[in-house]
Backbone atoms as SQL, in Angstrom:
CREATE TABLE atoms (id INTEGER PRIMARY KEY, chain TEXT, resi INTEGER, resn TEXT, atom TEXT, x REAL, y REAL, z REAL);
INSERT INTO atoms VALUES
  (1, 'A', 1, 'UNK', 'N', -122.116, -0.583, 259.286),
  (2, 'A', 1, 'UNK', 'CA', -121.452, 0.024, 258.208),
  (3, 'A', 1, 'UNK', 'C', -120.019, -0.450, 258.208),
  (4, 'A', 2, 'UNK', 'N', -119.325, -0.342, 256.982),
  (5, 'A', 2, 'UNK', 'CA', -118.031, -0.950, 256.910),
  (6, 'A', 2, 'UNK', 'C', -116.976, 0.299, 256.935),
  (7, 'A', 3, 'UNK', 'N', -117.477, 1.526, 256.701),
  (8, 'A', 3, 'UNK', 'CA', -116.670, 2.689, 256.619),
  (9, 'A', 3, 'UNK', 'C', -116.764, 3.411, 257.988),
  (10, 'A', 4, 'UNK', 'N', -115.678, 3.712, 258.632),
  (11, 'A', 4, 'UNK', 'CA', -115.821, 4.423, 259.977),
  (12, 'A', 4, 'UNK', 'C', -115.854, 5.891, 259.608),
  (13, 'A', 5, 'UNK', 'N', -116.307, 6.629, 260.639),
  (14, 'A', 5, 'UNK', 'CA', -116.461, 8.070, 260.431),
  (15, 'A', 5, 'UNK', 'C', -115.206, 8.788, 260.416),
  (16, 'A', 6, 'UNK', 'N', -114.995, 9.821, 259.639),
  (17, 'A', 6, 'UNK', 'CA', -113.702, 10.568, 259.695),
  (18, 'A', 6, 'UNK', 'C', -113.911, 11.887, 260.539),
  (19, 'A', 7, 'UNK', 'N', -112.873, 12.147, 261.354),
  (20, 'A', 7, 'UNK', 'CA', -112.886, 13.145, 262.271),
  (21, 'A', 7, 'UNK', 'C', -111.717, 14.155, 261.900),
  (22, 'A', 8, 'UNK', 'N', -111.959, 15.431, 262.100),
  (23, 'A', 8, 'UNK', 'CA', -110.976, 16.375, 261.829),
  (24, 'A', 8, 'UNK', 'C', -109.849, 16.419, 262.752),
  (25, 'A', 9, 'UNK', 'N', -108.743, 16.672, 262.388),
  (26, 'A', 9, 'UNK', 'CA', -107.547, 16.692, 263.355),
  (27, 'A', 9, 'UNK', 'C', -107.425, 18.157, 263.869),
  (28, 'A', 10, 'UNK', 'N', -106.892, 18.132, 265.085),
  (29, 'A', 10, 'UNK', 'CA', -106.637, 19.471, 265.707),
  (30, 'A', 10, 'UNK', 'C', -105.321, 19.944, 265.234),
  (31, 'A', 11, 'UNK', 'N', -105.116, 21.353, 265.206),
  (32, 'A', 11, 'UNK', 'CA', -103.909, 21.974, 264.863),
  (33, 'A', 11, 'UNK', 'C', -102.837, 21.771, 265.933),
  (34, 'A', 12, 'UNK', 'N', -101.706, 21.478, 265.563),
  (35, 'A', 12, 'UNK', 'CA', -100.538, 21.411, 266.634),
  (36, 'A', 12, 'UNK', 'C', -100.317, 22.603, 267.383),
  (37, 'A', 13, 'UNK', 'N', -100.097, 22.411, 268.592),
  (38, 'A', 13, 'UNK', 'CA', -99.789, 23.610, 269.575),
  (39, 'A', 13, 'UNK', 'C', -98.468, 24.321, 269.081),
  (40, 'A', 14, 'UNK', 'N', -98.431, 25.560, 268.824),
  (41, 'A', 14, 'UNK', 'CA', -97.275, 26.277, 268.442),
  (42, 'A', 14, 'UNK', 'C', -96.260, 26.366, 269.526),
  (43, 'A', 15, 'UNK', 'N', -94.940, 25.965, 269.391),
  (44, 'A', 15, 'UNK', 'CA', -93.891, 26.106, 270.443),
  (45, 'A', 15, 'UNK', 'C', -92.820, 27.125, 269.981),
  (46, 'A', 16, 'UNK', 'N', -92.188, 27.708, 270.803),
  (47, 'A', 16, 'UNK', 'CA', -91.165, 28.580, 270.568),
  (48, 'A', 16, 'UNK', 'C', -89.937, 27.892, 269.843),
  (49, 'A', 17, 'UNK', 'N', -89.211, 28.585, 269.004),
  (50, 'A', 17, 'UNK', 'CA', -88.207, 27.977, 268.217),
  (51, 'A', 17, 'UNK', 'C', -87.031, 27.500, 269.060),
  (52, 'A', 18, 'UNK', 'N', -86.715, 28.090, 270.105),
  (53, 'A', 18, 'UNK', 'CA', -85.613, 27.667, 271.012),
  (54, 'A', 18, 'UNK', 'C', -85.969, 26.328, 271.705),
  (55, 'A', 19, 'UNK', 'N', -87.107, 26.090, 271.998),
  (56, 'A', 19, 'UNK', 'CA', -87.523, 24.852, 272.788),
  (57, 'A', 19, 'UNK', 'C', -87.282, 23.619, 271.867),
  (58, 'A', 20, 'UNK', 'N', -87.394, 23.761, 270.506),
  (59, 'A', 20, 'UNK', 'CA', -87.268, 22.702, 269.624),
  (60, 'A', 20, 'UNK', 'C', -85.667, 22.217, 269.583),
  (61, 'A', 21, 'UNK', 'N', -84.811, 23.263, 269.630),
  (62, 'A', 21, 'UNK', 'CA', -83.358, 22.934, 269.651),
  (63, 'A', 21, 'UNK', 'C', -83.037, 22.163, 271.047),
  (64, 'A', 22, 'UNK', 'N', -83.552, 22.702, 272.069),
  (65, 'A', 22, 'UNK', 'CA', -83.268, 22.021, 273.468),
  (66, 'A', 22, 'UNK', 'C', -83.862, 20.643, 273.509),
  (67, 'A', 23, 'UNK', 'N', -84.928, 20.357, 272.882),
  (68, 'A', 23, 'UNK', 'CA', -85.511, 19.053, 272.956),
  (69, 'A', 23, 'UNK', 'C', -84.709, 18.053, 272.109),
  (70, 'A', 24, 'UNK', 'N', -84.054, 18.585, 270.984),
  (71, 'A', 24, 'UNK', 'CA', -83.278, 17.784, 270.137),
  (72, 'A', 24, 'UNK', 'C', -81.956, 17.444, 270.888),
  (73, 'A', 25, 'UNK', 'N', -81.444, 18.451, 271.622),
  (74, 'A', 25, 'UNK', 'CA', -80.217, 18.189, 272.419),
  (75, 'A', 25, 'UNK', 'C', -80.463, 17.284, 273.616),
  (76, 'A', 26, 'UNK', 'N', -81.618, 17.361, 274.228),
  (77, 'A', 26, 'UNK', 'CA', -81.908, 16.376, 275.287),
  (78, 'A', 26, 'UNK', 'C', -82.045, 15.014, 274.810),
  (79, 'A', 27, 'UNK', 'N', -82.582, 14.837, 273.643),
  (80, 'A', 27, 'UNK', 'CA', -82.741, 13.430, 273.015),
  (81, 'A', 27, 'UNK', 'C', -81.447, 12.866, 272.601),
  (82, 'A', 28, 'UNK', 'N', -80.475, 13.665, 272.294),
  (83, 'A', 28, 'UNK', 'CA', -79.115, 13.115, 272.012),
  (84, 'A', 28, 'UNK', 'C', -78.184, 12.939, 273.243),
  (85, 'A', 29, 'UNK', 'N', -78.681, 13.566, 274.377),
  (86, 'A', 29, 'UNK', 'CA', -77.829, 13.381, 275.626),
  (87, 'A', 29, 'UNK', 'C', -77.555, 11.981, 276.034),
  (88, 'A', 30, 'UNK', 'N', -78.475, 11.025, 276.011),
  (89, 'A', 30, 'UNK', 'CA', -78.133, 9.556, 276.377),
  (90, 'A', 30, 'UNK', 'C', -77.105, 8.974, 275.444),
  (91, 'A', 31, 'UNK', 'N', -77.226, 9.240, 274.251),
  (92, 'A', 31, 'UNK', 'CA', -76.234, 8.799, 273.244),
  (93, 'A', 31, 'UNK', 'C', -74.837, 9.388, 273.408),
  (94, 'A', 32, 'UNK', 'N', -74.779, 10.593, 273.874),
  (95, 'A', 32, 'UNK', 'CA', -73.556, 11.235, 274.152),
  (96, 'A', 32, 'UNK', 'C', -72.944, 10.624, 275.476),
  (97, 'A', 33, 'UNK', 'N', -73.741, 10.402, 276.459),
  (98, 'A', 33, 'UNK', 'CA', -73.313, 9.880, 277.738),
  (99, 'A', 33, 'UNK', 'C', -72.945, 8.472, 277.509),
  (100, 'A', 34, 'UNK', 'N', -73.543, 7.674, 276.640),
  (101, 'A', 34, 'UNK', 'CA', -73.086, 6.278, 276.298),
  (102, 'A', 34, 'UNK', 'C', -71.722, 6.301, 275.741),
  (103, 'A', 35, 'UNK', 'N', -71.450, 7.172, 274.927),
  (104, 'A', 35, 'UNK', 'CA', -70.166, 7.348, 274.206),
  (105, 'A', 35, 'UNK', 'C', -69.093, 7.657, 275.177),
  (106, 'A', 36, 'UNK', 'N', -69.278, 8.574, 276.061),
  (107, 'A', 36, 'UNK', 'CA', -68.334, 8.933, 276.951),
  (108, 'A', 36, 'UNK', 'C', -67.989, 7.764, 277.984),
  (109, 'A', 37, 'UNK', 'N', -68.990, 7.017, 278.452),
  (110, 'A', 37, 'UNK', 'CA', -68.762, 5.886, 279.242),
  (111, 'A', 37, 'UNK', 'C', -68.043, 4.776, 278.501),
  (112, 'A', 38, 'UNK', 'N', -68.321, 4.535, 277.306),
  (113, 'A', 38, 'UNK', 'CA', -67.597, 3.608, 276.332),
  (114, 'A', 38, 'UNK', 'C', -66.152, 4.014, 276.277),
  (115, 'A', 39, 'UNK', 'N', -65.877, 5.228, 276.050),
  (116, 'A', 39, 'UNK', 'CA', -64.469, 5.717, 275.952),
  (117, 'A', 39, 'UNK', 'C', -63.722, 5.459, 277.302),
  (118, 'A', 40, 'UNK', 'N', -64.217, 5.730, 278.385),
  (119, 'A', 40, 'UNK', 'CA', -63.536, 5.592, 279.634),
  (120, 'A', 40, 'UNK', 'C', -63.404, 4.177, 280.080),
  (121, 'A', 41, 'UNK', 'N', -64.289, 3.333, 279.699),
  (122, 'A', 41, 'UNK', 'CA', -64.380, 1.936, 280.167),
  (123, 'A', 41, 'UNK', 'C', -63.639, 1.091, 279.181),
  (124, 'A', 42, 'UNK', 'N', -63.601, 1.279, 277.963),
  (125, 'A', 42, 'UNK', 'CA', -63.083, 0.409, 276.863),
  (126, 'A', 42, 'UNK', 'C', -61.877, 0.954, 276.110),
  (127, 'A', 43, 'UNK', 'N', -62.165, 2.083, 275.521),
  (128, 'A', 43, 'UNK', 'CA', -61.226, 2.579, 274.576),
  (129, 'A', 43, 'UNK', 'C', -59.920, 3.159, 275.206),
  (130, 'A', 44, 'UNK', 'N', -60.071, 3.814, 276.289),
  (131, 'A', 44, 'UNK', 'CA', -58.882, 4.388, 276.943),
  (132, 'A', 44, 'UNK', 'C', -58.039, 3.400, 277.573),
  (133, 'A', 45, 'UNK', 'N', -58.531, 2.408, 278.264),
  (134, 'A', 45, 'UNK', 'CA', -57.577, 1.388, 278.886),
  (135, 'A', 45, 'UNK', 'C', -56.953, 0.572, 277.736),
  (136, 'A', 46, 'UNK', 'N', -57.672, 0.301, 276.643),
  (137, 'A', 46, 'UNK', 'CA', -57.007, -0.506, 275.637),
  (138, 'A', 46, 'UNK', 'C', -55.781, 0.357, 275.025),
  (139, 'A', 47, 'UNK', 'N', -56.003, 1.649, 274.832),
  (140, 'A', 47, 'UNK', 'CA', -54.895, 2.385, 274.349),
  (141, 'A', 47, 'UNK', 'C', -53.716, 2.429, 275.220),
  (142, 'A', 48, 'UNK', 'N', -53.981, 2.503, 276.538),
  (143, 'A', 48, 'UNK', 'CA', -52.930, 2.548, 277.626),
  (144, 'A', 48, 'UNK', 'C', -52.177, 1.170, 277.619),
  (145, 'A', 49, 'UNK', 'N', -52.885, 0.029, 277.425),
  (146, 'A', 49, 'UNK', 'CA', -52.219, -1.210, 277.324),
  (147, 'A', 49, 'UNK', 'C', -51.338, -1.318, 276.115),
  (148, 'A', 50, 'UNK', 'N', -51.755, -0.768, 274.943),
  (149, 'A', 50, 'UNK', 'CA', -51.026, -0.887, 273.796),
  (150, 'A', 50, 'UNK', 'C', -49.729, -0.095, 273.926),
  (151, 'A', 51, 'UNK', 'N', -49.789, 1.124, 274.485),
  (152, 'A', 51, 'UNK', 'CA', -48.675, 1.937, 274.762),
  (153, 'A', 51, 'UNK', 'C', -47.676, 1.238, 275.718),
  (154, 'A', 52, 'UNK', 'N', -48.100, 0.647, 276.758),
  (155, 'A', 52, 'UNK', 'CA', -47.216, -0.118, 277.594),
  (156, 'A', 52, 'UNK', 'C', -46.530, -1.214, 276.940),
  (157, 'A', 53, 'UNK', 'N', -47.310, -1.976, 276.111),
  (158, 'A', 53, 'UNK', 'CA', -46.717, -3.124, 275.482),
  (159, 'A', 53, 'UNK', 'C', -45.707, -2.772, 274.404),
  (160, 'A', 54, 'UNK', 'N', -45.925, -1.575, 273.712),
  (161, 'A', 54, 'UNK', 'CA', -44.902, -1.008, 272.750),
  (162, 'A', 54, 'UNK', 'C', -43.671, -0.513, 273.471),
  (163, 'A', 55, 'UNK', 'N', -43.862, 0.054, 274.629),
  (164, 'A', 55, 'UNK', 'CA', -42.672, 0.451, 275.547),
  (165, 'A', 55, 'UNK', 'C', -41.863, -0.722, 275.932),
  (166, 'A', 56, 'UNK', 'N', -42.628, -1.748, 276.255),
  (167, 'A', 56, 'UNK', 'CA', -41.871, -3.019, 276.822),
  (168, 'A', 56, 'UNK', 'C', -41.079, -3.637, 275.619),
  (169, 'A', 57, 'UNK', 'N', -41.757, -3.767, 274.349),
  (170, 'A', 57, 'UNK', 'CA', -40.995, -4.245, 273.214),
  (171, 'A', 57, 'UNK', 'C', -39.835, -3.439, 272.843),
  (172, 'A', 58, 'UNK', 'N', -39.910, -2.029, 272.939),
  (173, 'A', 58, 'UNK', 'CA', -38.842, -1.239, 272.581),
  (174, 'A', 58, 'UNK', 'C', -37.651, -1.438, 273.538),
  (175, 'A', 59, 'UNK', 'N', -37.975, -1.774, 274.739),
  (176, 'A', 59, 'UNK', 'CA', -36.914, -1.832, 275.874),
  (177, 'A', 59, 'UNK', 'C', -36.345, -3.225, 275.916),
  (178, 'A', 60, 'UNK', 'N', -36.749, -4.324, 275.058),
  (179, 'A', 60, 'UNK', 'CA', -36.109, -5.593, 275.032),
  (180, 'A', 60, 'UNK', 'C', -34.718, -5.453, 274.780),
  (181, 'A', 61, 'UNK', 'N', -33.890, -6.198, 275.544),
  (182, 'A', 61, 'UNK', 'CA', -32.548, -6.289, 275.434),
  (183, 'A', 61, 'UNK', 'C', -31.996, -7.819, 275.327),
  (184, 'A', 62, 'UNK', 'N', -30.809, -7.943, 274.781),
  (185, 'A', 62, 'UNK', 'CA', -30.195, -9.250, 274.803),
  (186, 'A', 62, 'UNK', 'C', -29.959, -9.828, 276.204),
  (187, 'A', 63, 'UNK', 'N', -30.511, -11.055, 276.541),
  (188, 'A', 63, 'UNK', 'CA', -30.255, -11.590, 277.849),
  (189, 'A', 63, 'UNK', 'C', -31.542, -11.528, 278.598),
  (190, 'A', 64, 'UNK', 'N', -32.602, -10.853, 278.171),
  (191, 'A', 64, 'UNK', 'CA', -33.925, -10.729, 278.856),
  (192, 'A', 64, 'UNK', 'C', -34.573, -12.017, 278.773),
  (193, 'A', 65, 'UNK', 'N', -35.236, -12.445, 279.815),
  (194, 'A', 65, 'UNK', 'CA', -36.050, -13.607, 279.861),
  (195, 'A', 65, 'UNK', 'C', -37.547, -13.229, 279.588),
  (196, 'A', 66, 'UNK', 'N', -38.129, -13.854, 278.674),
  (197, 'A', 66, 'UNK', 'CA', -39.440, -13.422, 278.227),
  (198, 'A', 66, 'UNK', 'C', -40.373, -14.584, 278.112),
  (199, 'A', 67, 'UNK', 'N', -41.688, -14.314, 278.160),
  (200, 'A', 67, 'UNK', 'CA', -42.868, -15.177, 277.837),
  (201, 'A', 67, 'UNK', 'C', -43.461, -14.693, 276.639),
  (202, 'A', 68, 'UNK', 'N', -43.821, -15.698, 275.729),
  (203, 'A', 68, 'UNK', 'CA', -44.483, -15.293, 274.493),
  (204, 'A', 68, 'UNK', 'C', -45.901, -15.658, 274.540),
  (205, 'A', 69, 'UNK', 'N', -46.674, -15.099, 273.557),
  (206, 'A', 69, 'UNK', 'CA', -48.079, -15.348, 273.396),
  (207, 'A', 69, 'UNK', 'C', -48.383, -16.876, 273.035),
  (208, 'A', 70, 'UNK', 'N', -47.338, -17.507, 272.513),
  (209, 'A', 70, 'UNK', 'CA', -47.497, -19.030, 272.159),
  (210, 'A', 70, 'UNK', 'C', -47.135, -19.916, 273.440),
  (211, 'A', 71, 'UNK', 'N', -46.805, -19.292, 274.632),
  (212, 'A', 71, 'UNK', 'CA', -46.425, -20.002, 275.845),
  (213, 'A', 71, 'UNK', 'C', -45.071, -20.429, 275.912),
  (214, 'A', 72, 'UNK', 'N', -44.191, -20.021, 275.038),
  (215, 'A', 72, 'UNK', 'CA', -42.689, -20.307, 275.192),
  (216, 'A', 72, 'UNK', 'C', -42.045, -19.313, 276.152),
  (217, 'A', 73, 'UNK', 'N', -41.169, -19.939, 276.904),
  (218, 'A', 73, 'UNK', 'CA', -40.353, -19.054, 277.785),
  (219, 'A', 73, 'UNK', 'C', -38.916, -19.289, 277.392),
  (220, 'A', 74, 'UNK', 'N', -38.256, -18.246, 277.470),
  (221, 'A', 74, 'UNK', 'CA', -36.830, -18.345, 276.944),
  (222, 'A', 74, 'UNK', 'C', -36.055, -17.059, 277.153),
  (223, 'A', 75, 'UNK', 'N', -34.857, -17.086, 276.774),
  (224, 'A', 75, 'UNK', 'CA', -33.867, -15.926, 276.905),
  (225, 'A', 75, 'UNK', 'C', -33.530, -15.393, 275.453),
  (226, 'A', 76, 'UNK', 'N', -33.642, -14.032, 275.406),
  (227, 'A', 76, 'UNK', 'CA', -33.398, -13.334, 274.093),
  (228, 'A', 76, 'UNK', 'C', -31.876, -13.399, 273.919),
  (229, 'A', 77, 'UNK', 'N', -31.514, -13.892, 272.558),
  (230, 'A', 77, 'UNK', 'CA', -30.109, -14.091, 272.212),
  (231, 'A', 77, 'UNK', 'C', -29.770, -13.054, 271.207),
  (232, 'A', 78, 'UNK', 'N', -30.690, -12.759, 270.330),
  (233, 'A', 78, 'UNK', 'CA', -30.401, -11.741, 269.227),
  (234, 'A', 78, 'UNK', 'C', -31.710, -10.898, 269.076),
  (235, 'A', 79, 'UNK', 'N', -31.506, -9.554, 268.590),
  (236, 'A', 79, 'UNK', 'CA', -32.608, -8.768, 268.400),
  (237, 'A', 79, 'UNK', 'C', -32.474, -8.037, 267.108),
  (238, 'A', 80, 'UNK', 'N', -33.547, -7.924, 266.387),
  (239, 'A', 80, 'UNK', 'CA', -33.486, -6.984, 265.184),
  (240, 'A', 80, 'UNK', 'C', -34.822, -6.138, 265.307),
  (241, 'A', 81, 'UNK', 'N', -35.112, -5.344, 264.366),
  (242, 'A', 81, 'UNK', 'CA', -36.242, -4.413, 264.518),
  (243, 'A', 81, 'UNK', 'C', -37.614, -5.148, 264.617),
  (244, 'A', 82, 'UNK', 'N', -37.805, -6.180, 263.863),
  (245, 'A', 82, 'UNK', 'CA', -39.064, -6.956, 263.839),
  (246, 'A', 82, 'UNK', 'C', -39.002, -8.390, 264.471),
  (247, 'A', 83, 'UNK', 'N', -37.840, -8.902, 264.539),
  (248, 'A', 83, 'UNK', 'CA', -37.626, -10.305, 264.931),
  (249, 'A', 83, 'UNK', 'C', -36.638, -10.448, 265.999),
  (250, 'A', 84, 'UNK', 'N', -36.659, -11.646, 266.622),
  (251, 'A', 84, 'UNK', 'CA', -35.541, -11.967, 267.712),
  (252, 'A', 84, 'UNK', 'C', -35.370, -13.349, 267.678),
  (253, 'A', 85, 'UNK', 'N', -34.204, -13.654, 268.272),
  (254, 'A', 85, 'UNK', 'CA', -33.786, -15.122, 268.514),
  (255, 'A', 85, 'UNK', 'C', -34.051, -15.366, 269.987),
  (256, 'A', 86, 'UNK', 'N', -34.794, -16.472, 270.255),
  (257, 'A', 86, 'UNK', 'CA', -35.131, -16.906, 271.569),
  (258, 'A', 86, 'UNK', 'C', -34.540, -18.275, 271.887),
  (259, 'A', 87, 'UNK', 'N', -33.839, -18.403, 272.937),
  (260, 'A', 87, 'UNK', 'CA', -33.130, -19.648, 273.274),
  (261, 'A', 87, 'UNK', 'C', -34.296, -20.279, 274.336),
  (262, 'A', 88, 'UNK', 'N', -34.815, -21.332, 273.954),
  (263, 'A', 88, 'UNK', 'CA', -35.854, -21.976, 274.769),
  (264, 'A', 88, 'UNK', 'C', -35.322, -23.079, 275.568),
  (265, 'A', 89, 'UNK', 'N', -34.146, -23.678, 275.245),
  (266, 'A', 89, 'UNK', 'CA', -33.350, -24.723, 276.008),
  (267, 'A', 89, 'UNK', 'C', -31.922, -24.619, 275.544),
  (268, 'A', 90, 'UNK', 'N', -31.090, -25.340, 276.292),
  (269, 'A', 90, 'UNK', 'CA', -29.721, -25.211, 275.929),
  (270, 'A', 90, 'UNK', 'C', -29.441, -25.735, 274.502),
  (271, 'A', 91, 'UNK', 'N', -28.915, -24.752, 273.606),
  (272, 'A', 91, 'UNK', 'CA', -28.627, -25.099, 272.288),
  (273, 'A', 91, 'UNK', 'C', -29.895, -24.962, 271.380),
  (274, 'A', 92, 'UNK', 'N', -31.053, -24.732, 271.661),
  (275, 'A', 92, 'UNK', 'CA', -32.224, -24.643, 270.860),
  (276, 'A', 92, 'UNK', 'C', -32.741, -23.203, 270.913),
  (277, 'A', 93, 'UNK', 'N', -32.560, -22.595, 269.628),
  (278, 'A', 93, 'UNK', 'CA', -32.828, -21.226, 269.417),
  (279, 'A', 93, 'UNK', 'C', -33.888, -21.176, 268.316),
  (280, 'A', 94, 'UNK', 'N', -34.940, -20.372, 268.601),
  (281, 'A', 94, 'UNK', 'CA', -36.118, -20.233, 267.570),
  (282, 'A', 94, 'UNK', 'C', -36.204, -18.676, 267.186),
  (283, 'A', 95, 'UNK', 'N', -36.551, -18.580, 266.016),
  (284, 'A', 95, 'UNK', 'CA', -36.704, -17.131, 265.546),
  (285, 'A', 95, 'UNK', 'C', -38.202, -16.729, 265.815),
  (286, 'A', 96, 'UNK', 'N', -38.462, -15.585, 266.302),
  (287, 'A', 96, 'UNK', 'CA', -39.812, -15.106, 266.572),
  (288, 'A', 96, 'UNK', 'C', -39.988, -13.662, 266.290),
  (289, 'A', 97, 'UNK', 'N', -41.216, -13.279, 266.189),
  (290, 'A', 97, 'UNK', 'CA', -41.565, -11.796, 266.064),
  (291, 'A', 97, 'UNK', 'C', -41.453, -11.160, 267.421),
  (292, 'A', 98, 'UNK', 'N', -40.947, -9.944, 267.419),
  (293, 'A', 98, 'UNK', 'CA', -40.906, -9.259, 268.785),
  (294, 'A', 98, 'UNK', 'C', -42.291, -9.004, 269.307),
  (295, 'A', 99, 'UNK', 'N', -43.272, -8.925, 268.462),
  (296, 'A', 99, 'UNK', 'CA', -44.612, -8.604, 268.972),
  (297, 'A', 99, 'UNK', 'C', -45.232, -9.876, 269.595),
  (298, 'A', 100, 'UNK', 'N', -44.635, -11.021, 269.548),
  (299, 'A', 100, 'UNK', 'CA', -45.213, -12.235, 270.181),
  (300, 'A', 100, 'UNK', 'C', -44.840, -12.141, 271.746),
  (301, 'A', 101, 'UNK', 'N', -43.970, -11.278, 272.194),
  (302, 'A', 101, 'UNK', 'CA', -43.502, -11.202, 273.616),
  (303, 'A', 101, 'UNK', 'C', -44.717, -10.550, 274.378),
  (304, 'A', 102, 'UNK', 'N', -45.239, -11.193, 275.472),
  (305, 'A', 102, 'UNK', 'CA', -46.253, -10.629, 276.185),
  (306, 'A', 102, 'UNK', 'C', -45.722, -10.211, 277.618),
  (307, 'A', 103, 'UNK', 'N', -44.699, -10.659, 278.018),
  (308, 'A', 103, 'UNK', 'CA', -44.143, -10.488, 279.311),
  (309, 'A', 103, 'UNK', 'C', -42.624, -10.514, 279.307),
  (310, 'A', 104, 'UNK', 'N', -42.085, -9.544, 280.028),
  (311, 'A', 104, 'UNK', 'CA', -40.580, -9.744, 280.435),
  (312, 'A', 104, 'UNK', 'C', -40.533, -10.245, 281.830),
  (313, 'A', 105, 'UNK', 'N', -39.863, -11.432, 281.950),
  (314, 'A', 105, 'UNK', 'CA', -39.890, -12.176, 283.303),
  (315, 'A', 105, 'UNK', 'C', -38.637, -11.542, 284.149),
  (316, 'A', 106, 'UNK', 'N', -38.824, -11.645, 285.472),
  (317, 'A', 106, 'UNK', 'CA', -37.633, -11.281, 286.259),
  (318, 'A', 106, 'UNK', 'C', -36.417, -11.970, 285.959),
  (319, 'A', 107, 'UNK', 'N', -35.250, -11.459, 286.176),
  (320, 'A', 107, 'UNK', 'CA', -34.004, -12.167, 285.929),
  (321, 'A', 107, 'UNK', 'C', -33.917, -13.396, 286.891),
  (322, 'A', 108, 'UNK', 'N', -33.409, -14.488, 286.276),
  (323, 'A', 108, 'UNK', 'CA', -33.249, -15.748, 287.083),
  (324, 'A', 108, 'UNK', 'C', -34.580, -16.629, 287.182),
  (325, 'A', 109, 'UNK', 'N', -35.636, -16.196, 286.609),
  (326, 'A', 109, 'UNK', 'CA', -36.861, -16.971, 286.766),
  (327, 'A', 109, 'UNK', 'C', -36.855, -18.279, 285.929),
  (328, 'A', 110, 'UNK', 'N', -35.950, -18.297, 284.906),
  (329, 'A', 110, 'UNK', 'CA', -35.919, -19.606, 284.099),
  (330, 'A', 110, 'UNK', 'C', -34.654, -20.360, 284.607),
  (331, 'A', 111, 'UNK', 'N', -34.957, -21.618, 284.910),
  (332, 'A', 111, 'UNK', 'CA', -33.834, -22.546, 285.324),
  (333, 'A', 111, 'UNK', 'C', -33.139, -23.148, 284.167),
  (334, 'A', 112, 'UNK', 'N', -32.030, -22.943, 283.934),
  (335, 'A', 112, 'UNK', 'CA', -31.305, -23.562, 282.752),
  (336, 'A', 112, 'UNK', 'C', -30.813, -24.950, 282.976);
């Protein structure tokens, strides 16, 4: 025959209402744990680095020796709120954005 036999389904077992809530919470627990781990491994350290970088940019002063994201090393000659002048060699001054600074070098690290 081409048609299979049909069988009656059994009724589902009745469960207390409270256990349904706990099972849904237990199924969400791995997702919640993954978010907590993601926060402590990726999000929090990135926010800390951004805060340190902003503090470093705010503390820049005339005469500081810096390294930029483009690889330039130089001495800060002028500062404004968003831009700065960087002397990369004797008499050669370039304008840059302050946000391009990635590191303040120790004094005397650049040989003039």
